[in-house]
MIVEX-479520 format. One line per 5 residues: number of its first residue (from 1); for each residue x, y, z of N, C-alpha, C. Coordinates in pm, whole numbers. Layout:
N
NUM> X,Y,Z,X,Y,Z,X,Y,Z  ...
This chain:
165
1> 1011,791,2874,902,749,2834,889,847,2690  939,979,2666,920,1087,2557,985,1003,2461  1139,1024,2515,1195,887,2373,1112,807,2264  1083,715,2369,992,578,2309,871,645,2259  802,751,2301,689,806,2209,732,844,2097
6> 831,923,2060,905,1015,1966,937,895,1854  983,763,1927,1067,673,1863,907,604,1796  808,592,1852,694,482,1804,652,570,1662  604,713,1682,540,837,1602,620,850,1489  772,864,1508,830,814,1375,862,688,1280
11> 834,606,1348,784,462,1290,730,476,1206  572,501,1294,439,462,1223,414,547,1145  518,700,1180,380,763,1081,361,733,939  441,645,865,395,628,676,298,550,664  286,453,814,154,369,778,53,439,818
16> 62,582,953,-51,634,986,-75,703,856  -29,765,716,-61,855,649,-111,739,528  -125,627,546,-200,549,421,-311,586,467  -424,587,307,-567,602,305,-610,717,319  -524,850,381,-543,971,456,-647,1020,306
21> -764,1037,356,-830,1114,270,-875,1006,148  -883,1023,37,-935,966,-92,-836,837,-161  -711,850,-184,-609,737,-195,-510,746,-86  -393,684,-128,-278,670,-1,-227,826,-26  -150,819,102,-96,1001,125,-135,1085,83
26> -103,1176,-50,-223,1283,-22,-273,1327,-169  -307,1159,-216,-337,1142,-330,-507,1160,-377  -556,1131,-466,-713,1146,-515,-732,1055,-606  -784,916,-641,-829,858,-707,-836,922,-817  -864,902,-953,-841,933,-1040,-729,1069,-1120
31> -682,1078,-1003,-552,1161,-1065,-440,1131,-1195  -434,1202,-1261,-278,1166,-1378,-188,1172,-1295  -73,1120,-1377,68,1055,-1293,128,1195,-1301  106,1307,-1373,186,1470,-1293,153,1472,-1152  30,1430,-1157,-107,1516,-1027,-20,1430,-907
36> 24,1289,-897,17,1198,-782,154,1291,-778  251,1275,-854,361,1339,-850,383,1457,-724  290,1599,-791,307,1693,-703,208,1639,-592  133,1588,-625,52,1571,-469,149,1459,-381  215,1389,-402,339,1350,-320,460,1443,-292
41> 494,1453,-351,630,1505,-362,700,1433,-289  769,1442,-202,889,1292,-121,892,1213,-182  997,1238,-296,1050,1161,-369,966,1073,-466  877,1115,-505,791,1090,-593,816,1113,-710  877,1009,-823,903,996,-964,826,940,-1046
46> 835,987,-1178,772,963,-1332,874,793,-1351  816,679,-1394,885,571,-1422,875,516,-1588  955,416,-1588,872,406,-1759,817,258,-1715  669,277,-1772,525,243,-1799,561,80,-1745  547,19,-1616,536,-154,-1602,388,-206,-1645
51> 350,-300,-1699,223,-326,-1703,165,-450,-1575  99,-386,-1587,3,-472,-1413,-102,-538,-1458  -200,-613,-1393,-289,-673,-1462,-462,-517,-1471  -439,-526,-1583,-525,-378,-1652,-483,-235,-1572  -407,-272,-1572,-310,-115,-1534,-160,-123,-1593
56> -176,13,-1534,9,30,-1542,75,158,-1431  186,64,-1367,263,166,-1297,327,292,-1348  302,398,-1329,384,507,-1380,488,570,-1302  446,589,-1148,510,680,-1050,537,560,-976  609,592,-881,692,559,-774,719,606,-695
61> 773,591,-536,878,599,-463,933,515,-407  1050,558,-456,1167,418,-368,1190,441,-217  1229,316,-151,1229,304,-55,1227,406,89  1033,357,118,976,392,200,1004,365,323  1039,434,435,1091,347,611,956,321,644
66> 920,246,680,766,179,765,848,52,872  878,114,994,886,26,1061,1041,47,1069  1108,-88,1074,1219,-77,1053,1242,-146,940  1154,-157,853,1171,-237,732,1179,-89,605  1208,-102,474,1186,-62,331,1071,-101,227
71> 988,-54,207,891,-58,121,899,59,-39  851,6,-146,889,98,-260,685,102,-254  642,189,-327,492,224,-332,493,259,-445  431,200,-607,377,247,-702,253,231,-721  221,364,-777,107,431,-840,53,381,-955
76> -61,322,-964,-115,240,-1120,-210,343,-1182  -239,318,-1307,-294,378,-1410,-397,275,-1470  -534,390,-1537,-569,337,-1624,-558,348,-1754  -589,310,-1886,-560,320,-1973,-610,531,-2048  -641,558,-1908,-700,649,-1979,-649,822,-1865
81> -489,687,-1857,-419,804,-1734,-471,811,-1592  -585,756,-1550,-625,822,-1415,-552,691,-1331  -566,740,-1185,-499,640,-1077,-640,573,-1019  -577,425,-1033,-655,369,-970,-594,232,-922  -519,214,-894,-456,147,-725,-303,223,-683
86> -298,199,-575,-120,205,-517,-86,89,-443  14,28,-485,86,-103,-384,211,-20,-336  216,-75,-199,327,-49,-115,353,-205,-71  483,-275,-164,528,-363,-162,654,-353,-68  680,-484,27,818,-442,75,976,-507,-18
91> 1049,-463,-3,1212,-485,-87,1236,-579,-49  1231,-719,47,1188,-799,117,1127,-911,25  1194,-995,-71,1128,-1039,-157,1180,-1227,-157  1290,-1260,-64,1281,-1384,-49,1312,-1427,95  1268,-1398,216,1297,-1393,324,1187,-1436,371
96> 1133,-1580,402,1035,-1590,471,973,-1544,591  1100,-1556,682,1097,-1488,842,1020,-1370,847  1104,-1278,806,1119,-1116,718,980,-1108,686  929,-1198,571,773,-1130,542,681,-1186,652  678,-1274,733,610,-1304,798,604,-1213,939
101> 749,-1129,944,738,-1023,1071,671,-903,1010  708,-896,908,658,-744,801,489,-754,807  423,-899,800,279,-872,812,224,-849,928  300,-947,1031,226,-864,1144,262,-716,1209  357,-699,1161,342,-549,1228,291,-486,1143
106> 254,-492,1018,170,-391,940,41,-395,972  -22,-551,979,-127,-587,1047,-188,-477,1186  -63,-548,1252,-146,-435,1389,-126,-234,1403  -35,-220,1276,-41,-87,1275,-175,-43,1227  -192,-109,1093,-339,-64,1038,-481,-128,1085
111> -465,-224,1226,-545,-211,1278,-560,-153,1419  -473,-41,1427,-485,51,1528,-525,182,1462  -486,223,1304,-528,296,1297,-682,294,1240  -737,130,1202,-839,158,1133,-964,74,1204  -916,-1,1260,-1017,-123,1372,-1009,-193,1300
116> -1034,-321,1365,-1016,-464,1289,-1071,-467,1205  -998,-538,1113,-1028,-514,1012,-1200,-659,939  -1241,-588,807,-1353,-699,812,-1319,-826,738  -1217,-849,693,-1199,-975,660,-1014,-1020,706  -971,-1150,748,-866,-1160,799,-855,-1303,782
121> -749,-1387,733,-657,-1497,790,-531,-1491,773  -444,-1584,815,-281,-1584,781,-229,-1537,731  -287,-1518,599,-225,-1422,498,-241,-1307,430  -415,-1272,492,-461,-1155,426,-523,-1081,526  -555,-949,533,-661,-896,598,-677,-716,485
126> -817,-747,577,-862,-591,468,-954,-508,549  -955,-395,492,-1047,-333,601,-1095,-248,447  -1232,-144,451,-1321,-120,386,-1328,-10,445  -1265,123,394,-1324,274,408,-1375,372,352  -1416,464,382,-1539,548,263,-1495,546,148
131> -1387,565,94,-1398,608,-37,-1202,485,-100  -1194,409,-4,-1114,277,-20,-1102,163,52  -1060,89,-41,-1012,-52,2,-884,-62,15  -822,-138,164,-727,-171,183,-681,-279,248  -590,-360,153,-527,-467,164,-434,-543,176
136> -416,-611,296,-258,-665,372,-260,-747,294  -133,-788,250,-109,-983,194,22,-970,194  34,-1137,214,155,-1168,208,145,-1291,172  250,-1265,77,265,-1379,-70,387,-1471,-2  390,-1616,-31,535,-1690,-28,519,-1813,-97
141> 591,-1837,-199,644,-1964,-265,778,-1985,-200  755,-2084,-89,917,-2123,-26,975,-2158,-113  1100,-2109,-129,1255,-2084,-161,1228,-2054,-311  1149,-2006,-334,1114,-1912,-459,1120,-1713,-403  1015,-1711,-333,980,-1588,-365,937,-1550,-193
146> 935,-1412,-111,823,-1394,-27,845,-1244,-7  720,-1201,16,698,-1040,18,568,-1020,70  586,-886,124,437,-822,207,431,-715,99  235,-691,96,210,-568,-14,56,-579,90  64,-407,75,-53,-308,31,-82,-254,-63
151> -239,-331,-61,-274,-256,-175,-394,-150,-176  -382,-53,-228,-471,60,-182,-605,45,-329  -706,39,-296,-790,44,-430,-911,96,-408  -957,180,-537,-1100,297,-461,-1242,190,-439  -1281,198,-378,-1393,135,-377,-1505,102,-457
156> -1469,203,-606,-1594,161,-696,-1515,54,-751  -1362,70,-809,-1338,-82,-882,-1348,-158,-804  -1331,-216,-665,-1407,-362,-590,-1536,-372,-639  -1615,-270,-638,-1771,-275,-679,-1743,-347,-798  -1705,-272,-902,-1688,-361,-1060,-1607,-479,-1064
161> -1552,-526,-1018,-1505,-623,-1009,-1559,-724,-969  -1644,-741,-880,-1710,-824,-781,-1845,-839,-831  -1896,-737,-931,-1998,-716,-942,-2052,-884,-1046  -1986,-936,-1080,-2043,-1060,-1151,-2057,-1187,-1079  -1985,-1150,-946,-2053,-1309,-813,-2172,-1322,-778
């Protein structure tokens, strides 16, 4: 029984650190890339800038183990070099069955941590925390790509993005 409990703790520890405090892991929203690397340690490193919609990926942690799968954590920054989003994306990018399993596992772990999601459908679940919105999604284009992603977004950005609705 002790071994089973220890295995559960080891396998779920990375998910249980999600959205702790204000951002993902040890980060806080509005940190700059160097502050994120210092706060995260644990393999976080600066990368060549990668464009995303409205932001740029500048810090990454490769091969983060969550459950029995590997994920890549990318920290996104605005034009002022301030942290505005964190993506945790599965390294699996093709197998629909693996992605479906990953989605189910992450949904279960995040629900254990944060309670029932505010929104949920077969491909997406959303939790709203005091400072952060957590969005779990699985994207599948049959025969082309399949991936599971958890996005951490400051609530202030979510409010701004929906202000015209």
